N, C-alpha and C positions, 0 to 999 in steps of 0.2 A: 473784735468783731468789726470795728471801724476800719482797721487796716485792710480787711478783706473787701469791705464794701467800697471804701473811698480810695484806697491806696495809702502808702506810708506817708507821703508828703502832705496830702490833704487831711488825713486823719490826725496828724500831730497838730495842725492848725485848728481843726475843729475841737480837739480836746482842750486846747489852750483857751478857746473862746466859747466854751460850752454855755456860759450864762447868756452871751449875746445871741447864740443860736436859739436857745429856749425863749428868750425875750422876743425874738423875731417871730417865732412860731405862735406865741401867745398873742402878739399884736395882729398877726394875720388872721387868727381865729376871731378876735374881737372885731376886726374890720369886716369880716364876712357876716358876722351877726348884725352889724349896723347896716349892712346892705339889705338883709332879709326882713328885719323887724319893721322898718317904715312901710313896707309893702302891706303888711298885715294891719298896721295902724291906720293907714289911709283907706283900706278896702271898704269900710262902712260908709265913707263919704262919697264914693264913686257913684254917680248918677247913672241910670240906665241909658240915658242919652250919650254919655261918654263911652259906654261899652259898644253901642251900635254905631256911633259916629254921626248921629243925626242931630239937628239943631232943635231947640236951644239947649245948650249945656248948662247945667246948674249944679251947684254943690249943695248937698243935703247935710247941714250941720245941726244936729239935734238940739243943742242948747240955745241956738239962735232962732230957729224956725218955730 
């Protein structure tokens, strides 16, 4: 199947380095998770002033306020 998709030259290289390709795909998935998760973690702290762009901007941190 790899021969059909990638061609014989590239398919033999990919077959020989299968673990590296899998590792690269796993690391890419993990990095995409680390991009999305902080957005959801910071969302409760965003003040309405930050959303509208009006002054003053304040952080609402529940355990300090």
